[in-house]
N, CA, C and O of each residue as an XYZ file, in Angstrom:
368
protein
N      23.372     22.796      1.827
C      23.577     21.663      2.037
C      23.890     20.786      0.895
O      23.528     20.910     -0.275
N      24.617     19.888      1.431
C      25.263     19.404      0.184
C      25.071     17.926      0.395
O      25.214     17.310      1.451
N      24.634     17.339     -1.089
C      24.620     15.617     -0.948
C      25.493     14.620     -1.046
O      26.286     14.535     -1.984
N      25.416     13.715     -0.008
C      25.941     13.013      0.306
C      25.769     11.684     -0.056
O      24.707     11.120      0.207
N      27.041     10.875     -0.857
C      26.764      9.888     -1.835
C      26.183      8.592     -0.786
O      26.568      8.714      0.377
N      25.421      7.536     -1.035
C      24.683      7.083     -0.357
C      25.926      5.545      0.129
O      26.393      4.925     -0.826
N      26.310      5.114      1.502
C      27.253      4.629      2.023
C      26.618      3.010      1.978
O      25.414      2.912      2.214
N      27.310      1.876      1.715
C      26.736      0.916      1.935
C      26.638      0.884      3.397
O      25.573      0.414      3.796
N      27.412      1.235      4.245
C      27.152      0.857      5.672
C      25.673      1.081      6.064
O      25.076      0.435      6.925
N      25.266      1.881      5.466
C      24.201      2.761      5.748
C      22.424      1.750      5.335
O      21.257      1.910      5.693
N      23.082      0.844      4.508
C      21.842     -0.229      4.091
C      22.000     -1.318      5.320
O      21.173     -2.229      5.278
N      22.866     -1.349      6.320
C      23.155     -2.518      6.807
C      22.059     -2.930      7.862
O      21.639     -1.904      8.397
N      21.356     -4.217      8.426
C      20.893     -4.523      9.552
C      21.173     -3.948     10.929
O      22.062     -4.223     11.734
N      20.009     -2.928     10.991
C      20.414     -2.492     12.349
C      20.874     -3.258     13.606
O      20.302     -4.316     13.867
N      21.672     -2.894     14.251
C      22.056     -4.300     15.367
C      20.888     -4.429     16.655
O      20.642     -3.515     17.442
N      20.345     -5.571     16.659
C      19.640     -5.780     18.392
C      20.485     -5.278     19.126
O      21.682     -5.294     18.839
N      19.896     -4.619     20.459
C      20.567     -3.912     21.119
C      20.912     -5.641     22.319
O      20.068     -6.537     22.328
N      21.713     -5.707     22.837
C      21.761     -7.061     23.970
C      21.490     -6.920     24.761
O      22.289     -6.523     25.609
N      20.147     -7.145     25.067
C      19.357     -7.566     25.917
C      18.551     -8.600     25.651
O      18.321     -9.046     24.527
N      17.987     -9.105     26.969
C      17.236    -10.212     27.108
C      15.995    -10.343     26.279
O      15.619    -11.309     25.616
N      15.457     -9.208     26.449
C      14.167     -8.946     25.823
C      13.734     -8.557     24.270
O      12.688     -8.861     23.697
N      14.902     -7.761     23.740
C      15.343     -7.535     22.667
C      16.036     -8.813     21.646
O      16.147     -8.759     20.421
N      16.360     -9.701     22.353
C      17.090    -10.580     21.428
C      15.834    -11.984     21.199
O      15.768    -12.901     20.379
N      15.015    -11.595     22.298
C      14.211    -12.752     22.455
C      12.948    -12.386     20.994
O      12.689    -13.124     20.044
N      12.256    -10.700     21.378
C      11.478    -10.293     20.265
C      12.095    -10.407     18.688
O      11.579    -10.619     17.591
N      13.297    -10.184     19.104
C      14.020    -10.731     17.201
C      13.679    -12.464     17.112
O      13.144    -13.009     16.147
N      13.909    -12.810     17.747
C      13.436    -14.585     17.104
C      12.548    -14.418     17.043
O      11.840    -13.458     17.346
N      12.275    -15.972     16.342
C      10.633    -16.487     16.058
C      10.724    -17.062     17.519
O      11.609    -17.172     18.367
N       9.168    -17.430     17.395
C       8.401    -17.554     19.162
C       9.084    -19.088     19.253
O       9.275    -19.434     20.419
N       9.390    -19.836     18.479
C      10.247    -21.232     19.011
C      11.200    -21.114     19.575
O      11.440    -21.759     20.596
N      12.260    -19.975     18.888
C      13.752    -19.745     18.899
C      13.629    -19.039     20.330
O      14.564    -19.330     21.076
N      12.805    -18.293     20.796
C      12.840    -17.221     21.690
C      12.432    -17.709     22.751
O      12.835    -17.200     23.797
N      11.331    -19.063     22.809
C      10.758    -19.805     24.227
C      12.675    -20.462     24.200
O      13.623    -19.959     24.803
N      12.681    -21.291     23.585
C      13.957    -21.992     23.713
C      15.453    -20.657     24.333
O      15.904    -20.890     25.455
N      15.773    -20.000     23.919
C      16.588    -18.817     24.287
C      16.028    -18.536     25.638
O      16.833    -18.897     26.497
N      14.571    -17.849     26.308
C      14.119    -17.590     27.551
C      14.651    -18.827     28.567
O      15.208    -18.559     29.631
N      14.419    -20.193     28.123
C      14.463    -21.197     28.810
C      15.847    -21.550     28.950
O      16.158    -22.224     29.932
N      16.845    -21.157     28.016
C      18.180    -21.191     28.351
C      19.180    -20.594     28.930
O      20.329    -20.893     29.254
N      18.130    -19.195     29.026
C      18.824    -18.008     29.916
C      18.839    -18.118     31.358
O      19.819    -18.035     32.099
N      17.584    -18.324     31.672
C      17.011    -18.829     32.762
C      17.415    -20.059     33.917
O      17.268    -20.109     35.138
N      17.980    -20.992     32.942
C      18.719    -22.124     33.283
C      19.934    -21.708     33.713
O      20.541    -22.077     34.718
N      20.241    -20.943     32.916
C      22.083    -20.659     32.996
C      22.409    -20.250     34.309
O      21.621    -19.690     35.072
N      23.841    -20.602     34.613
C      24.171    -20.142     36.013
C      24.812    -19.182     35.283
O      25.128    -19.381     34.110
N      25.119    -17.775     36.075
C      25.500    -16.514     36.095
C      26.601    -16.161     35.200
O      26.427    -15.395     34.252
N      27.741    -16.701     35.476
C      29.037    -16.770     34.602
C      28.729    -17.172     32.447
O      29.267    -16.812     31.400
N      27.547    -18.096     32.858
C      26.857    -18.257     31.954
C      25.718    -17.347     30.530
O      25.223    -17.623     29.438
N      25.774    -16.533     31.208
C      24.185    -16.229     30.725
C      24.883    -15.190     29.479
O      24.291    -15.143     28.401
N      25.887    -14.540     29.632
C      26.664    -13.405     28.729
C      26.798    -14.122     27.378
O      26.494    -13.520     26.348
N      27.358    -15.714     27.335
C      27.732    -16.226     26.637
C      26.476    -16.773     25.807
O      26.359    -16.713     24.583
N      25.430    -17.396     26.841
C      24.194    -17.855     26.065
C      23.429    -16.823     25.015
O      22.770    -17.149     24.027
N      23.875    -14.631     25.821
C      23.220    -13.904     25.401
C      23.861    -13.938     23.752
O      23.275    -13.727     22.691
N      25.127    -14.251     23.992
C      25.797    -13.645     22.600
C      25.454    -14.571     21.427
O      25.524    -14.395     20.211
N      24.999    -15.773     22.286
C      25.289    -16.553     20.971
C      23.941    -16.921     20.358
O      23.859    -17.360     19.211
N      22.737    -16.704     21.262
C      21.240    -16.185     21.063
C      21.026    -14.595     19.566
O      20.219    -14.263     18.698
N      22.712    -13.999     20.294
C      22.260    -12.608     19.838
C      22.335    -12.346     18.433
O      21.790    -11.561     17.657
N      23.664    -13.770     18.317
C      23.910    -13.587     16.822
C      23.363    -14.635     15.884
O      23.932    -14.749     14.799
N      22.429    -15.346     16.131
C      21.263    -15.961     15.531
C      20.372    -15.648     15.483
O      19.704    -16.181     14.597
N      19.760    -14.727     16.231
C      19.092    -13.190     15.983
C      19.403    -12.382     14.677
O      18.608    -12.230     13.750
N      20.664    -11.893     14.740
C      20.828    -11.098     13.694
C      21.018    -11.696     12.708
O      20.792    -11.057     11.680
N      21.465    -13.027     12.553
C      21.318    -13.748     11.222
C      20.156    -13.782     10.717
O      20.030    -13.739      9.494
N      19.206    -13.854     11.449
C      17.380    -14.051     11.116
C      17.379    -12.912      9.864
O      16.978    -12.904      8.700
N      18.118    -11.870     10.848
C      17.352    -10.236      9.907
C      18.359    -10.286      8.900
O      18.552     -9.156      8.450
N      19.231    -11.343      8.258
C      19.715    -10.578      7.376
C      18.791    -11.382      6.076
O      18.345    -12.525      5.970
N      18.754     -9.852      4.947
C      18.205    -10.799      3.864
C      18.541    -11.624      2.871
O      19.628    -11.718      2.299
N      17.518    -12.238      2.689
C      17.492    -13.955      2.074
C      18.259    -14.807      2.753
O      19.100    -15.525      2.212
N      17.942    -14.775      4.372
C      18.591    -15.559      5.410
C      17.717    -17.113      5.158
O      18.450    -18.101      5.115
N      16.730    -17.270      5.052
C      16.098    -17.867      4.934
C      16.472    -19.141      3.736
O      16.572    -20.360      3.882
N      16.623    -18.247      2.503
C      16.562    -19.303      1.363
C      18.521    -19.741      1.324
O      18.996    -20.663      0.660
N      19.097    -19.052      1.968
C      20.463    -19.120      2.356
C      20.459    -21.101      3.585
O      20.935    -22.221      3.771
N      20.000    -20.605      3.767
C      19.586    -21.615      4.637
C      19.358    -23.096      4.180
O      20.095    -24.067      4.350
N      17.920    -22.997      3.443
C      17.639    -23.765      2.386
C      18.756    -24.519      1.477
O      18.838    -25.701      1.143
N      19.561    -23.434      1.209
C      20.479    -23.749     -0.071
C      21.274    -24.696      0.748
O      21.078    -25.899      0.578
N      22.489    -24.136      1.956
C      23.394    -24.923      2.637
C      22.364    -25.922      2.692
O      22.454    -26.542      1.632
N      21.291    -26.465      3.491
C      20.758    -27.522      3.756
C      20.782    -28.949      2.477
O      20.754    -30.156      2.716
N      20.831    -28.384      1.391
C      20.606    -28.848      0.338
C      21.612    -29.136     -0.306
O      21.514    -29.987     -1.190
N      22.691    -28.587     -0.074
C      24.178    -28.501     -0.337
C      24.596    -28.010     -1.443
O      25.727    -28.168     -1.902
N      23.304    -27.109     -2.152
C      23.905    -25.681     -3.448
C      24.410    -24.172     -2.611
O      24.371    -23.587     -1.529
N      24.894    -24.076     -4.019
C      24.976    -22.381     -3.597
C      25.887    -22.206     -2.276
O      25.631    -21.246     -1.548
N      26.920    -23.067     -1.933
C      27.563    -22.263     -0.519
C      28.593    -21.636     -0.949
O      29.274    -21.698     -1.972
N      28.606    -20.950      0.096
C      30.213    -19.573     -0.187
C      30.854    -19.973      0.770
O      30.359    -20.955      1.322
N      32.046    -19.479      1.312
C      32.963    -19.625      1.816
C      33.186    -18.457      2.997
O      33.832    -17.494      2.583
N      32.968    -18.415      3.716
C      32.963    -17.553      5.087
C      33.637    -15.911      4.433
O      33.203    -14.778      4.639
N      34.864    -16.375      3.581
C      35.182    -14.687      3.140
C      34.241    -14.427      1.518
O      34.198    -13.480      0.733
N      33.887    -15.157      1.534
C      32.656    -14.904      0.353
C      31.652    -14.285      0.824
O      31.000    -13.317      0.434
N      31.585    -15.185      2.009
C      30.068    -14.347      2.621
C      30.216    -12.756      3.386
O      29.489    -11.767      3.293
N      31.375    -12.971      4.101
C      31.485    -11.750      4.346
C      31.934    -10.555      3.724
O      31.733     -9.511      4.345
N      32.604    -10.488      2.425
C      32.441     -9.968      0.956
C      31.166     -9.286      0.685
O      31.032     -8.127      0.293
N      30.255    -10.140      0.940
C      29.367    -10.044     -0.057
C      28.003     -8.974      1.137
O      27.022     -8.369      0.706
N      28.394     -9.071      2.450
C      27.608     -8.372      3.212
C      28.353     -6.950      3.735
O      27.730     -5.948      4.085
N      29.541     -7.055      3.717
C      30.104     -5.624      3.119
C      29.739     -4.755      2.054
O      29.925     -3.539      2.043
N      29.257     -5.377      1.239
C      28.580     -4.936     -0.259
C      27.569     -4.471     -0.402
O      27.175     -3.668     -1.248
N      26.873     -5.137      0.754
C      25.486     -5.154      0.546
C      25.071     -3.370      1.353
O      23.910     -2.961      1.384
């Protein structure tokens, strides 16, 4: 048996399954209620788009230090470009 170096990909946040229940569970209670209401009110053709948008929100909520990043953005400090954020996520 040989030791394998740790890959940065092994430390990534596991993806939330693309199901209504999994997305709802990953969101906070207020967002979960809004998500469910939006999905239930959506036309059939709009449901995938609603799920995709809320899935992204849920995934971003799992990112380490997401709350601090949102607070910084609201206060206009420590802002990153999308490219810088992408590089940091890949490096994590």
